[in-house]
N, C-alpha and C positions, 0 to 999 in steps of 0.2 A: 367765673365756677367752671371747674374741668370736670369733663367726663371721665370716669375711671376705666372704662373700657377702650379709650382711644390711646395709643401711645402718647409721650410728649413728642410735640414737633409736628404731629400730623393735624390737619385742620379736621375737624367734625364734619359728619355727613352734611350734604346740603351746602356747605360754603364754597368759596371761589377755590379753584385748581391751583396748587402751589407751582412755584416756578421748577423748571425742568421735567413737568410732567408730559406725557404723551399727548393730552388733550389740549385744546386751545387754551392760552392765558383767559381768564376771566370767565370761563363757563363753570357753571355750578357741578359740583362731584355728584354723579349719577346715584341716585337712591337705591339701596339694595346691593351695591357693588362692595367688593373687599376693598378696606382701605389699603393703599399703597405706602411704601415706606420711602422716605426722602433721605438719598444717602447723605452722612454727616459731613460737614464741610471739609474740603479737601480728599474726599473720596475720589477712588478711581470708577469713571463709568464705562460700562463697555459700549461700543458703537452701536448705533441702530441697526445697521446694516450687517454686522459681523466683522470680524478682523479681515484686513485686505491681504494681499498675495505679498509674498515679500518684495521688496522694492530694491532695484540696483542688481547687483550681481550675487547677492547673498542667495544661496539654495541650500535648505535644509540636507544635510548628509542622509543617503540612503545606505540601509545596510546591505551588504552586497547579497546575490542570490545565492541560496546553499547549492554547493555542488551536488551535482546528478550523478556522480561517480557510483556511490553506493547502489543506487536501482540499476546502473547498467551492468556492473558486475555481478548483481544477483540475477538478472536476467541471463547474461551470458552462461552463468554457472548452472542455471535451472534448464536452458536451453539444450547445453551439453548433456546434462543428466537425462533430458527427456528424449531427446532426439538422435544424438551420436553413440551413446553407449547402448540402446536397443538396436540400431542398426548393426553394430559390429557384433553385438552378442547374438543377433538374430541369425548373421552369416555364419558364426561359429557354431550356433546350435545346428543349422542346416548340414554342416559337415558332421557334427555329432549324430544326427539323424540318418546321414549316408552310411556310418559305420556301425552303428549301435541300435539294434531292433528292441522295441518296445517289449517283446515277449522275453528278450534276455533280462531286461532291467526288472522284472517281476517275476518273484519265485511263484511255485504253485501255491502256496500258502497266502500269496499277495503281499509279501515282504519285499522291499525295494532291496536289489542286489548291487552294491556300488562296485564291485569287482568287474561288472560287464561294462563298465566305462572305460576300462584299461585300453582297448583298442584306439581310443580318443582321448587321451589323457591330456595331450598338450591343448587340445582345443576346449576341454572340460575345464582346465586351469585358466585359460585365458577368459573363457564366459564367467568364470567365477570372479576373476579380475574385474572384468566389465561391471558385474553386478555390484561389487563394493565400491567401486570408483563411481559409478551412478547413483549410489546408496549416499556416499560422502558429498558429492557435488550437490544432489538435490536438497540435502539437509543444510547444506550451505546456502545454496541459493534461497531455499523457505525462511532461514533465519536472517540472512541479508536483505530479503524483500521485507519482511516484516520490520526491521529496522529502518530501512529506506522509507516505507510509509509511515512509521510513526515519527520520524526525524524530518520529514518533508524532504527528502533528498533522492529525487527522481521518483515521485509517488506513484506514477502511471506504470513506470518499468518495474517498480516494486510489487504492484498488483498483479501485474503479469507473471512475474517470476514466480509468487504465491501459488497461483493456479496452475502454471506450468509444473513446478516442482510437485505440487500434489496430484497431478495426473501422470508424473513419471513412472511410479512404481506398475501401474498399469499399463501402460505403455510397453514398458520392457517385458514383464510377463506375458503380454500379448505376442509381441514380436518373438519371443524365445519359443514359445508354446507353437504357433503356427509354422516357423520355420523348422523347428524338429520335426513336426508332423509333416511337413511337405517333404524333408528329407528322407523320413521314414518311408513315406509312401512311393517316393521313388526308389529306393534302394530295395525295399522289401515287398513290393508289390505282388501279391500270390497270381495275378491275371498274367503276369510277364513270363 
């Protein structure tokens, strides 16, 4: 008589252990344990210790490491945007501050008078060029940094580029404001 709850080919609980089992031959099947399945004849059995390492000269090919160029380019662009352009614009702002007073830039009603910058029009033009150059390089560094992080192509440099590019506008305006104020204080000091 067969037990309807035991699949065919498996011994009932309490009988001897089948051949190929991890238990020693001839020992009884423990009561309350789940029955194991004996693989069908000719089935492949996985080695007990797992698969061994490759034998001989064969080694599985490894994927080449992704290029870190994207991260490096984004970091270089962000550094130029956040360090070089503020320094150049700061020097130009110092020259503008030496030529143009704050009192000339603001009218009595509080409006900005752009004509007051005409004594330093070349420096003003170059300061504006530095602003737009820094903006373009900062945006490029930010976007390329995001791409480098997302595609794992120089992830650390990409993260640094994102942070530096985000800080760039603040560094630029701080440098220009301070240097203009210093130039204006030197040229138009009422105590001298």
